[in-house]
C-alpha positions as CSV (number, residue, x, y, z in Angstrom):
1,M,199.3,86.7,-16.5
2,V,203.1,85.4,-17.2
3,S,205.5,87.3,-14.7
4,T,208.8,85.5,-14.5
5,L,211.6,86.0,-17.3
6,P,211.7,82.4,-18.2
7,E,207.7,82.3,-19.0
8,R,207.9,85.7,-20.8
9,I,210.7,84.4,-22.8
10,L,208.8,81.4,-24.1
11,A,205.6,83.3,-24.6
12,A,207.8,85.7,-26.8
13,Y,209.0,82.9,-28.7
14,A,205.4,80.7,-29.0
15,D,204.8,84.8,-30.4
16,L,207.7,84.7,-33.1
17,T,207.9,80.7,-34.3
18,S,205.6,79.6,-37.0
19,R,205.9,75.7,-35.2
20,P,207.3,74.0,-32.3
21,G,210.7,73.9,-31.8
22,G,211.4,76.3,-34.6
23,G,214.4,78.9,-34.2
24,I,213.7,81.9,-33.6
25,H,216.9,85.0,-34.2
26,L,217.6,85.8,-30.7
27,A,216.9,89.6,-32.5
28,D,213.9,89.7,-33.3
29,L,213.1,88.0,-29.0
30,R,214.7,91.1,-27.9
31,A,212.7,93.6,-30.0
32,Q,209.7,91.8,-28.8
33,L,211.5,91.7,-24.9
34,A,213.2,95.5,-25.0
35,D,211.8,96.7,-21.7
36,V,214.6,93.5,-20.9
37,D,217.7,94.4,-19.9
38,A,220.3,93.3,-22.2
39,D,222.5,91.1,-19.5
40,E,219.1,90.1,-17.8
41,L,218.4,88.3,-20.7
42,D,221.5,86.8,-21.7
43,R,221.9,85.5,-17.7
44,A,218.1,83.7,-18.3
45,L,218.9,82.6,-21.9
46,V,222.3,80.5,-20.6
47,E,220.3,79.6,-17.5
48,M,217.4,78.1,-19.7
49,D,219.6,76.6,-22.1
50,D,221.8,75.2,-19.8
51,R,218.7,73.8,-18.5
52,R,217.6,72.9,-21.8
53,D,214.2,74.3,-21.7
54,I,215.5,76.1,-24.5
55,Q,218.6,75.7,-26.9
56,L,221.1,78.3,-27.5
57,E,222.5,77.8,-31.7
58,P,224.7,80.1,-34.5
59,D,222.8,80.9,-37.7
60,P,224.4,78.2,-40.2
61,D,224.1,81.1,-42.2
62,R,227.2,83.9,-40.5
63,A,227.0,85.6,-44.5
64,G,223.3,86.4,-44.3
65,L,223.9,88.1,-40.2
66,T,223.0,91.6,-40.3
67,T,223.9,94.1,-37.6
68,E,221.5,94.2,-35.5
69,M,221.9,89.8,-35.8
70,R,225.4,89.9,-34.5
71,A,224.7,91.9,-32.0
72,A,221.9,90.2,-30.2
73,A,223.6,87.6,-30.0
74,V,224.6,85.8,-26.8
75,R,228.3,84.1,-26.3
76,L,228.3,80.4,-24.9
77,A,231.0,78.3,-24.5
78,G,233.1,80.8,-26.9
79,R,230.8,80.8,-29.8
80,D,228.0,83.3,-30.5
81,M,224.7,82.0,-30.6
82,H,222.2,84.0,-33.3
83,L,219.0,81.7,-32.8
84,M,217.3,80.0,-29.9
85,R,214.6,76.8,-30.2
86,K,212.2,75.9,-27.0
87,V,213.3,72.3,-26.3
88,E,210.1,70.1,-26.9
89,R,209.7,67.2,-24.5
């Protein structure tokens, strides 16, 4: 059973990605973890990025972002991050 939020995030990532190391939109992650408070999820994502468990990235296709994708972004280092990928070790 997956219990911690980081474990839930990684399990949701595995469900949402089609290949190891592939990027997913945070909007999709938030939809999969809809029961988690947005601020709590943001904190967990930033902590996981700091530990290099995941990598948060801006979407290079800014023009293609929907309102939902923009709203799901995590602000990090003064930039909106729309994508997440698991760091493969």
